[in-house]
C-alpha positions in Angstrom: 8.3 -4.0 5.0 7.5 -1.3 7.5 3.9 -0.5 8.4 3.5 2.9 9.9 1.0 4.1 12.4 -2.2 5.0 10.6 -3.1 4.1 7.1 -0.9 1.7 5.0 -1.8 1.0 1.4 -0.2 -2.0 -0.4 -0.3 -1.5 -4.2 0.9 -3.5 -7.1 -0.4 -5.2 -10.2 -2.3 -8.5 -10.2 -0.3 -11.5 -8.9 2.5 -9.4 -7.4 2.0 -11.0 -4.0 -0.2 -8.6 -2.1 -2.5 -11.3 -0.8 0.5 -13.3 0.5 1.3 -10.3 2.8 -2.2 -10.2 4.2 -2.1 -14.0 4.8 1.2 -13.7 6.6 -0.3 -11.0 8.9 -3.3 -13.2 9.5 -1.2 -16.3 10.4 0.6 -14.3 13.0 -1.7 -11.6 14.2 -5.1 -13.2 13.3 -7.4 -14.9 15.7 -5.5 -16.8 18.4 -7.3 -19.9 19.6 -6.6 -23.4 20.7 -7.6 -24.7 17.3 -4.9 -22.6 15.5 -2.4 -25.4 15.5 -4.9 -27.9 14.0 -6.5 -25.5 11.5 -5.7 -26.3 7.8 -4.3 -22.8 7.0 -1.0 -23.9 5.3 -0.9 -25.8 2.0 1.7 -26.6 -0.6 0.6 -23.6 -2.6 1.9 -21.3 0.2 5.5 -22.3 -0.3 7.7 -20.4 -2.7 7.2 -22.0 -6.2 5.4 -24.8 -4.3 8.8 -26.1 -3.2 7.9 -27.7 0.2 11.6 -28.7 0.8 12.3 -25.2 2.1 10.4 -23.9 5.2 8.2 -20.8 5.4 9.5 -18.1 7.7 7.5 -15.1 8.8 8.8 -12.6 11.3 6.6 -9.8 12.5 7.7 -7.0 14.9 5.4 -4.9 17.0 6.6 -1.7 18.7 5.0 -0.1 21.7 5.1 3.6 22.3 6.8 4.9 25.4 3.4 6.1 26.9 1.4 3.1 25.6 0.0 1.0 28.4 -0.5 -2.7 28.2 -3.9 -4.2 29.1 -2.9 -6.7 31.8 -6.5 -7.7 32.5 -6.5 -9.3 29.1 -3.0 -10.6 29.2 -3.6 -12.5 32.4 -6.4 -14.4 30.6 -3.8 -16.1 28.5 -1.9 -19.3 29.1 1.5 -19.2 30.6 4.7 -19.8 28.6 8.3 -20.8 29.0 11.2 -18.8 27.8 14.8 -19.9 26.9 17.1 -19.5 29.9 20.5 -20.4 31.3 21.6 -21.2 34.8 23.4 -18.2 36.3 23.9 -19.7 39.8 22.6 -22.2 42.3 20.8 -21.6 45.6 20.2 -24.6 47.9 20.7 -26.9 44.9 18.1 -24.9 43.0 19.1 -23.2 39.8 18.9 -19.5 39.5 18.0 -18.8 35.9 18.2 -15.8 33.6 16.9 -15.3 30.1 19.2 -16.1 27.1 19.5 -13.1 24.8 19.3 -14.0 21.1 20.7 -11.8 18.2 18.7 -11.6 15.0 20.5 -9.2 12.6 18.0 -7.8 10.1 20.5 -7.2 7.4 21.5 -9.0 5.2 18.4 -11.1 4.9 20.4 -14.3 4.5 22.0 -13.7 8.0 18.6 -13.0 9.5 17.0 -16.1 8.1 20.0 -18.2 9.3 19.7 -16.8 12.8 16.0 -17.2 12.9 16.3 -20.8 11.8 19.0 -21.5 14.4 16.8 -20.0 17.2 13.6 -21.9 16.2 15.6 -25.1 16.0 16.1 -24.8 19.8 13.5 -26.9 21.7 12.6 -26.6 25.3 12.9 -30.5 25.5 16.5 -30.6 24.1 19.3 -31.8 26.4 21.0 -28.9 28.1 18.2 -26.4 27.4 16.7 -24.6 30.4 13.5 -22.6 30.5 11.7 -20.3 32.9 7.9 -20.5 33.3 5.8 -17.3 33.4 2.7 -18.3 35.3 -0.4 -16.1 34.9 -2.0 -17.7 37.9 0.5 -15.8 40.1 -1.0 -12.4 39.3 -0.4 -11.3 42.9 3.3 -11.6 42.1 2.8 -9.4 39.0 4.4 -12.0 36.8 3.4 -10.4 33.5 4.2 -6.9 34.7 7.7 -8.0 35.6 8.2 -9.4 32.1 6.6 -6.7 30.0 6.5 -3.4 31.7 10.0 -2.3 30.5 9.7 -4.1 27.1 8.8 -2.0 24.1 9.5 -4.3 21.1 7.7 -7.6 20.7 7.9 -10.0 17.8 6.5 -13.3 16.5 8.6 -15.8 14.5 6.5 -18.3 12.4 7.8 -21.4 10.8 6.0 -24.0 8.7 7.4 -27.1 7.0 6.3 -30.4 5.6 6.7 -33.6 7.6 7.6 -37.0 6.1 3.9 -38.1 6.2 3.0 -35.1 4.0 1.3 -33.1 6.7 2.4 -29.6 7.5 3.9 -28.6 10.9 3.7 -24.9 12.0 4.9 -23.1 15.1 5.1 -19.6 16.5 7.8 -18.3 18.9 7.3 -15.2 20.9 10.2 -12.6 21.2 10.5 -9.4 23.3 13.1 -6.9 24.3 13.6 -3.5 25.8 15.1 -1.7 22.8 17.2 -2.2 19.6 20.5 -2.4 21.5 19.8 -5.6 23.4 19.1 -9.2 22.3 15.7 -10.9 22.2 14.2 -13.1 24.9 12.6 -16.1 23.2 9.5 -17.9 24.4 8.9 -21.4 23.1 5.2 -20.6 22.5 3.1 -17.5 21.7 -0.1 -17.5 23.7 -0.1 -13.7 23.9 -1.1 -12.2 20.6 -4.4 -10.5 20.3 -3.9 -9.1 23.8 -1.1 -6.9 22.5 -2.7 -6.0 19.2 -6.4 -6.8 18.5 -6.8 -7.5 14.8 -9.5 -8.1 12.2 -8.6 -9.5 8.8 -11.1 -9.1 5.9 -10.1 -11.1 2.8 -10.9 -10.3 -0.8 -13.6 -12.9 -1.0 -16.0 -11.6 1.7 -17.1 -14.3 4.2 -19.2 -12.8 7.0 -19.7 -16.2 8.6 -16.0 -16.6 9.1 -15.0 -12.9 9.6 -17.9 -12.6 12.2 -17.4 -16.1 13.6 -18.8 -16.5 17.1 -16.6 -18.1 19.6 -15.1 -17.2 23.0 -11.8 -16.5 21.2 -13.0 -14.3 18.3 -13.4 -10.5 18.7 -17.1 -10.7 17.5 -17.8 -13.5 20.0 -16.4 -11.3 22.8 -18.5 -8.4 21.6 -21.7 -10.4 21.8 -20.8 -12.1 25.1 -20.3 -8.6 26.6 -23.9 -7.6 25.9 -25.9 -10.8 26.1 -26.6 -11.5 29.7 -27.1 -15.2 30.2 -29.3 -14.7 33.3 -31.8 -12.4 31.6 -35.2 -13.7 32.7 -37.2 -12.5 29.7 -34.6 -14.0 27.3 -34.6 -17.3 29.1 -38.4 -17.5 29.1 -38.4 -16.7 25.3 -35.9 -19.5 24.6 -38.0 -21.9 26.7 -41.1 -21.1 24.7 -39.1 -21.4 21.5 -37.8 -24.8 22.6 -41.3 -26.0 23.3 -42.4 -24.9 19.8 -39.4 -26.5 18.2 -40.1 -29.8 20.0 -43.6 -29.7 18.4 -42.3 -28.9 15.0 -39.6 -31.7 15.0 -41.5 -34.3 17.1 -42.5 -36.5 14.1 -39.0 -36.3 12.6 -37.3 -37.1 15.9 -39.7 -40.0 16.6 -38.8 -41.6 13.2 -35.0 -41.2 13.2 -34.8 -42.4 16.8 -36.8 -45.5 16.1 -35.0 -48.9 16.2 -35.5 -49.3 12.4 -33.5 -46.1 11.6 -30.0 -46.2 12.9 -28.5 -42.7 12.8 -26.3 -42.4 16.0 -24.6 -44.8 18.4 -26.7 -47.2 20.4 -28.4 -45.8 23.5 -28.3 -42.2 22.1 -31.1 -40.1 20.8 -31.2 -37.1 18.5 -33.2 -33.9 19.0 -33.7 -30.8 16.9 -34.1 -27.3 18.3 -33.9 -23.7 17.2 -31.8 -22.4 20.0 -28.9 -23.4 22.3 -29.7 -25.6 25.2 -27.4 -24.0 27.7 -27.3 -20.4 29.0 -23.6 -20.3 28.3 -24.1 -20.7 24.6 -26.9 -18.2 24.2 -24.7 -15.6 22.6 -23.6 -18.1 19.9 -27.1 -18.1 18.4 -27.1 -14.5 17.4 -27.6 -13.6 13.7 -27.1 -10.3 11.9 -29.9 -9.1 9.7 -29.7 -6.0 7.5 -32.7 -4.0 6.3 -31.8 -2.0 3.2 -35.3 -2.1 1.9 -35.4 -5.8 2.2 -34.6 -7.4 5.6 -32.3 -10.5 5.2 -29.2 -12.1 6.7 -25.9 -10.2 6.3 -24.3 -13.0 4.3 -27.1 -12.5 1.7 -26.2 -8.9 1.1 -23.7 -7.4 -1.3 -20.0 -7.1 -0.7 -20.1 -3.4 0.2 -22.7 -3.8 3.0 -20.8 -6.8 4.3 -17.5 -4.8 4.4 -19.1 -1.8 6.0 -20.8 -3.9 8.7 -17.6 -5.8 9.6 -15.5 -2.7 9.7 -18.1 -0.8 11.8 -18.6 -3.6 14.3 -14.8 -4.1 14.7 -14.5 -0.3 15.2 -17.2 -0.4 17.9 -15.6 -3.4 19.6 -12.1 -1.9 19.8 -13.5 1.4 21.2 -16.0 0.0 23.7 -15.0 -3.5 24.7 -11.4 -4.5 23.8 -9.9 -1.4 25.6 -6.6 -2.2 24.0 -4.1 0.6 23.3 -4.3 0.0 19.5 -5.9 -2.3 17.0 -5.2 -3.5 13.5 -7.6 -3.7 10.6 -6.4 -5.4 7.4 -8.6 -5.4 4.4 -8.0 -7.0 1.0 -9.4 -5.1 -2.0 -12.0 -3.0 -0.2 -13.2 -1.7 -3.6 -14.3 -5.1 -4.8 -17.7 -5.1 -6.6 -18.3 -1.5 -5.5 -19.2 1.6 -7.6 -17.0 4.7 -7.0 -19.4 6.4 -4.5 -19.6 3.2 -2.4 -15.8 2.9 -2.5 -15.6 6.3 -0.9 -18.1 5.3 1.8 -15.9 2.3 2.7 -12.8 4.5 2.5 -14.4 6.9 5.0 -15.3 3.9 7.3 -11.7 2.9 7.3 -10.6 6.5 8.1 -13.0 6.6 11.0 -11.4 3.5 12.4 -8.0 5.2 12.5 -9.0 7.5 15.4 -6.2 10.0 14.7 -3.7 7.2 13.9 -4.2 5.5 17.2 -5.2 2.4 15.3 -3.5 0.9 12.2 -5.0 0.0 8.9 -3.4 -2.1 6.2 -5.2 -2.5 2.9 -4.4 -3.9 -0.5 -6.1 -2.1 -3.4 -6.2 -1.4 -7.1 -8.4 1.6 -6.6 -7.3 5.3 -6.4 -10.1 6.0 -4.0 -8.0 4.5 -1.2 -4.9 6.5 -2.1 -6.1 10.0 -3.1 -6.5 11.6 0.3 -5.1 14.9 1.7 -6.5 14.3 5.2 -4.4 11.7 6.9 -0.8 10.6 6.7 -0.3 7.7 4.4 2.2 5.0 3.9 2.4 3.3 0.5 4.0 -0.1 0.1 4.7 -1.0 -3.6 4.8 -4.7 -4.2 6.6 -6.0 -7.2 7.5 -9.5 -8.3 11.1 -10.5 -9.2 11.5 -13.8 -11.1 14.5 -14.6 -9.0 13.9 -13.0 -5.7 10.1 -13.3 -5.5 7.9 -10.6 -4.1 9.7 -7.4 -3.0 8.1 -4.6 -1.1 9.3 -1.0 -0.8 7.9 1.9 1.3 7.3 5.6 1.0 5.4 8.0 3.3 3.2 11.0 2.6 3.2 13.2 5.6 3.5 16.9 4.6 1.2 19.0 2.4 3.6 19.3 -0.5 3.9 15.5 -0.7 0.1 15.0 -0.4 -0.5 17.2 -3.4 0.6 14.2 -5.4 -2.2 12.1 -3.9 -5.0 14.6 -4.5 -4.9 14.0 -8.3 -7.0 10.8 -8.7 -5.8 10.1 -12.3 -2.2 10.1 -11.1 -2.7 7.4 -8.4 -2.2 4.7 -11.1 1.5 5.4 -11.0 1.9 3.4 -7.8 0.7 0.3 -9.7 3.1 0.8 -12.7 6.2 -1.0 -13.7 7.5 2.2 -15.3 6.3 5.8 -15.1 6.7 8.6 -17.6 6.4 12.0 -16.1 5.3 15.0 -18.3 4.4 18.5 -17.4 0.8 18.7 -18.5 -1.2 18.4 -21.8 1.8 16.9 -23.6 0.6 13.6 -21.9 -2.0 13.2 -24.6 0.5 13.9 -27.5 3.0 11.4 -26.0 0.4 8.7 -25.6 -0.7 9.1 -29.2 2.9 9.1 -30.4 3.5 5.9 -28.4 0.5 4.2 -30.2 2.0 5.2 -33.6 5.5 4.1 -32.5 4.2 0.6 -31.4 2.0 0.1 -34.5 4.3 1.5 -37.2 8.0 1.8 -36.0 8.4 -1.0 -33.5 5.7 -3.4 -34.5 6.7 -6.1 -32.1 5.3 -3.9 -29.3 1.8 -3.3 -30.8 -0.2 -0.1 -30.5 -1.3 -0.7 -26.8 2.2 -1.4 -25.6 2.2 1.2 -22.8 -0.7 -0.6 -21.1 0.5 -4.1 -21.9 3.9 -3.3 -20.3 2.2 -1.6 -17.3 3.6 1.8 -18.1 1.8 5.0 -16.9 2.1 8.5 -18.3 1.5 11.0 -15.5 1.0 14.8 -15.9 2.6 16.4 -12.8 1.0 19.8 -13.4 4.1 22.0 -13.9 7.9 21.9 -14.2 8.2 22.7 -10.4 6.4 19.4 -9.5 8.7 16.9 -11.3 11.1 16.4 -8.4 8.3 15.5 -5.9 7.1 12.7 -8.1 10.6 11.4 -8.9 11.4 11.4 -5.2 8.5 9.2 -4.2 8.8 6.9 -7.2 12.5 6.4 -6.5 11.7 5.4 -3.0 9.4 2.8 -4.3 12.0 1.7 -6.8 9.7 2.2 -9.8 11.8 3.2 -12.9 10.9 6.8 -13.8 11.4 8.9 -16.9 11.0 12.7 -17.1 10.1 14.3 -20.5 10.1 18.1 -20.4 10.2 20.9 -22.9 13.3 23.2 -23.2 12.0 25.7 -20.7 12.7 23.1 -18.0 16.4 23.3 -18.7 16.3 27.1 -18.5 14.1 27.6 -15.5 13.4 24.3 -13.7 16.4 22.1 -13.6 18.1 23.8 -10.6 15.0 23.3 -8.4 14.8 19.7 -9.6 18.3 19.0 -8.5 17.7 20.8 -5.2 14.5 18.8 -4.4 16.3 15.5 -5.1 19.4 16.5 -3.0 21.9 16.3 -5.8 25.5 17.2 -4.8 26.7 20.8 -5.2 28.9 19.8 -8.1 25.8 19.0 -10.2 24.5 22.5 -9.6 27.9 24.1 -10.3 28.1 22.4 -13.7 24.6 23.6 -14.7 25.2 27.1 -13.5 28.6 27.3 -15.3 26.8 26.4 -18.6 24.0 28.9 -18.0 26.5 31.7 -17.3 28.0 31.2 -20.7 24.6 31.6 -22.3 24.0 35.0 -20.7 20.3 34.3 -20.6 19.2 38.0 -20.6 20.8 38.7 -23.9 19.7 36.6 -26.8 19.8 36.7 -30.6 16.0 36.8 -30.5 16.0 40.1 -28.7 18.3 41.7 -31.3 16.0 40.5 -34.1 12.9 41.8 -32.4 14.5 45.2 -31.8 15.5 45.3 -35.4 11.9 44.7 -36.4 10.8 47.6 -34.1 13.3 49.9 -35.8 12.0 48.9 -39.2 8.5 49.4 -38.1 9.2 52.9 -36.7 11.0 53.9 -39.8 8.1 52.9 -41.9 5.7 54.9 -39.7 7.9 58.0 -39.8 7.9 57.9 -43.6 4.2 58.4 -43.4 4.8 61.6 -41.4 4.1 60.1 -38.0 6.6 60.9 -35.2 7.6 57.9 -33.1 9.6 58.2 -29.9 11.8 55.1 -30.0 13.1 55.6 -26.5 9.5 55.5 -25.1 8.6 52.6 -27.3 11.5 50.5 -25.8 10.5 51.5 -22.3 7.1 49.8 -22.8 8.8 46.5 -23.1 9.3 46.1 -19.4 10.6 42.5 -19.3 13.7 41.3 -21.0 13.1 38.9 -23.8 13.4 35.3 -22.7 14.8 32.3 -24.6 12.3 29.4 -24.8 13.8 27.0 -27.3 17.2 25.7 -28.3 17.1 27.7 -31.5 17.2 31.0 -29.7 20.9 30.4 -28.9 23.9 30.9 -31.1 25.1 27.7 -32.9 28.3 27.3 -30.7 26.2 27.4 -27.6 23.6 24.9 -29.0 26.2 22.2 -29.3 27.3 22.7 -25.6 23.7 22.5 -24.5 23.0 19.4 -26.5 26.0 17.6 -25.1 24.8 18.5 -21.6 21.2 17.3 -22.3 22.6 14.1 -23.6 24.3 13.4 -20.3 21.0 14.0 -18.5 19.5 11.0 -20.3 21.7 8.8 -18.1 19.4 9.8 -15.1 16.3 9.3 -17.3 15.7 13.1 -17.7 14.9 14.0 -21.3 14.6 17.7 -22.3 13.3 18.5 -25.8 14.7 21.2 -28.0 11.4 23.2 -28.1 8.1 23.9 -26.5 5.1 21.7 -27.4 3.6 24.2 -29.8 6.8 24.3 -31.8 6.2 20.7 -32.9 2.8 21.4 -34.5 3.0 21.0 -38.3 1.6 23.7 -40.6 -1.3 21.3 -41.3 -2.0 21.0 -37.6 -1.9 24.8 -37.1 -4.5 25.3 -39.8 -6.8 22.6 -38.5 -6.6 23.9 -34.9 -7.1 27.6 -35.7 -9.4 29.2 -33.2 -8.5 26.6 -30.5 -6.1 28.3 -28.1 -6.4 26.6 -24.7 -3.0 25.1 -23.6 -4.7 21.8 -22.7 -7.7 22.0 -25.1 -5.6 22.0 -28.2 -3.7 18.7 -27.5 -7.0 17.0 -26.5 -8.6 18.3 -29.7 -5.7 17.0 -31.8 -5.8 13.4 -30.4 -9.6 13.1 -30.2 -10.7 14.9 -33.4 -7.8 15.0 -35.9 -5.8 11.8 -35.5 -7.2 8.8 -37.4 -6.1 6.2 -39.9 -6.0 8.7 -42.7 -4.3 11.4 -40.6 -1.7 9.8 -38.4 0.0 11.8 -35.7 3.2 12.3 -37.7 1.3 14.5 -40.1 0.2 16.8 -37.3 3.1 16.7 -34.8 6.9 16.4 -35.5 7.4 13.3 -33.4 11.1 12.6 -34.0 12.2 13.6 -30.5 9.3 11.7 -29.0 10.4 8.5 -30.8 14.0 8.9 -29.6 12.6 9.2 -26.0 10.3 6.1 -26.4 13.3 4.1 -27.7 15.0 4.7 -24.4 11.9 3.8 -22.4 11.6 0.5 -24.2 15.3 -0.3 -23.9 15.3 0.3 -20.1 14.9 -3.1 -18.5 
């Protein structure tokens, strides 16, 4: 998966694997501390199908912009590391070493995993393996500058596997190179991580005590340490007074548990209780966050929305004012959890603020359209889908220009990114199709049931006009979501060429369509002849009454040529050609009906909807007021073509 600069939204239905992606990011780019190796963050459940016989591999690449500076002040605070080398020459019996360059071909994935496994199997302690040490204590020799200044691609390779004693071993290797045309230099350890990209990970189950954990390694600990001066006289005096008070409060308890009768600790040790750290160095670790939203209490006692906003806001402040890194990463799982719509938009705006014009990067997982429907910033969407054989698969698409972003501004359409299949319709026919699908599932294909669209995770999306179809199909194709277009006959006459152009179909496809249309001679139709005959009959009747009619002037008032709108407007021999062509379009999941929507209304429906003329109002009125158990949709709408279309949708695996 590729995560772009700016905002990246991971979408997919429940249990598709979205949380696994965030956990993988956390394992590699999360807090880097000496306790990482010992922490219990890998279990048997993390292995594919819980099969611990096969290792976990994660490979994460970071790219530095040409003008993006590295923060060497932070990098030199890291431990040194050794990288894989070979002996190029000897000088006074001392080896002259240079880095070994490793090739990791990204495609096919099997070759990549094989190469990554081979590289991680190399140990600095193996016979015949040489290494070079990069020593941060030699800053006067610019050791890190010499290694990194001309490097623009960095990566981390993670491996975890189960040992014979049942415990899990994990390791991270550090890789870097100048560009895509050269091999990777491999370090046997990865002490430099947050110094290249400062990250904050907020998981779906909010845990402020962990996300705002205070230590010298965590970003929040660094924030507090920056502002809490350990030599502040007033602070030290206050802590001294608090210690005296706490000694008084706990004196009786301390006396009892330290008596010879009560054995709590080791011999010759005593236990004391206090309300604050005993050393100046640890003062910052005693800080607590209180939030007053009408009731002043600890942050962890507040709701999920406030917790999320505070963590995001504090991390935003830290990255802007203390970290001084070129860019930072914020990863948030389900920012909408437990929030009402307005609160979701507040959190969405907090996330947008953090982007700082795409200087920083955001990765979120969501089921909520509030985090997708935006016309302001560029957006990358990663659709995550689970394959029974291959596991979780992620596909990308980007929204960068205004035409593409029009898709995102329609909140109700955002659900298509979560669907397993998408049906695209022009507008109000969405309501008719959904009602027809209910009847189809309950009466004609009863194995499905009336709610089969939802149960099979199928969305019906109104694109807002025939000219919009190709934009939706393009994005859904990029995300590999099966898509079906259902349009009325006018789409064949006046929309299909633009559809093919937008999707970059070959010229031969356009030529075939245009050749068929040229046969139809679209400006001369049987319908126009019939209408003109009616005009002649009308004028003759009027003239019999003694009223003179200028036929020539009457015809002039009809300024536009009559347009065909349905298949029936064409001669029978042309209808068969058109139908054969439309049948071939079904192979690319484009279905064009014989008529316009209103031509499918039954006489009963027309009578019951008399007086309701709105193009969208009438279908809504039909499905909400007329359709019921006594009056099924087939009595109001001729659904035969809809049912043929639904048969195809069901049959498409």
